N, C-alpha and C positions, 0 to 999 in steps of 0.2 A: 502431470499435468491430467488424469484424466477424476482423481478430486477435484480437482477446479474450476470440472467442463459438466462436474452435476446438477442438476438444478431440487439437490440437499446442503439449504444455507448451511447443514456444519461441514460436509464431506469442505464444498472451503472456505467454513474458517477454517477447518483443522490444515489445511492446506497454509490457507497463509500465520498462521500460530508455528509453523514450517520455515515457511519461506521468510520468514524477520529474523526466525532460531538462525538457518542457514545463513542473513546479510552482515548477525550481531559478531560467528562466528566468523567473517574476513571471508564468506563467495567464496567458500569450496566447495568445489565442484560444480560449480556451476558461473556463467559471464552476468558482470550488470546487466549486459543488455540480453536479454534470458529474466531478467529476475524486474526488473520495469516492466516490465508487461503487465506479468500477478499481484502488481506493487499499485498503478493503475487500476486494474477488474476488480481487484480487491474496498479500488477508495472509492471503482464508481455504480459497484450494486447497488442491485433495489435490495436487496436485508439486512438493515441497522446492524446488527450484525457485525457478515460479514464484515461492511464499510468500516467499520468501527477498530476491526484487528487489522482495514485498509492500508487505513488510517494510523496504530501505532506502527505498521513493517516501510510505510515511508515513515515516519521522526525516523526510524532506524535505519535505511538510507540515506539520510541524509546525510547523516551522522558519521558514515557508517564507504560510502557510495565514491568515485571519481568525481577530484573536479569538472571533468568529461562530462561523464555522464548522469551531475545531478544539470549542471548543462541545460545534458539534453532532455530528462523531462521535468524542466520549471516548468513548462509552457504549457504540461499537459498535466500534470500532478497545481499545477493553480487552479487551476480550469473546472478540474473536478474536486477538485476542497470548497469553490465559489457554490461550482455548482449546487452540489452534492450534503454536503460536508456543511457548510456553516444553516442547510435547511432541514439536517434532524437532530436536534436538538439535548439526543444523545453527543454526536456525536460531534456538538460547534464544537467546544469549550479544544479539545483535541486537533479540531481542525486549525482554530484561531492558532494555536499551537507549529500546526507546523511553518505555518505560512505565519508567522512570521520568526523562521527561524533562517 
């Protein structure tokens, strides 16, 4: 939590790498609802490198989360991907991939 709240983009990026790892490992030690917040904030981050890690985490979340969690996150995630992800050339391809999943 403290790393994700950091003003340093590298700390936030590292946190999202850890979040993606937790998702790939079946959310061990945490709840999907807790992870959702980090995924959404990562996609919405002002730094393109952090945003890219957030989009990667979103891809894993969609692949591994329960149907209930996916339904819960979809409206906010879609809005953030369109608003932020499609604007950044570096993130555009990954954002499109998540939106088409």
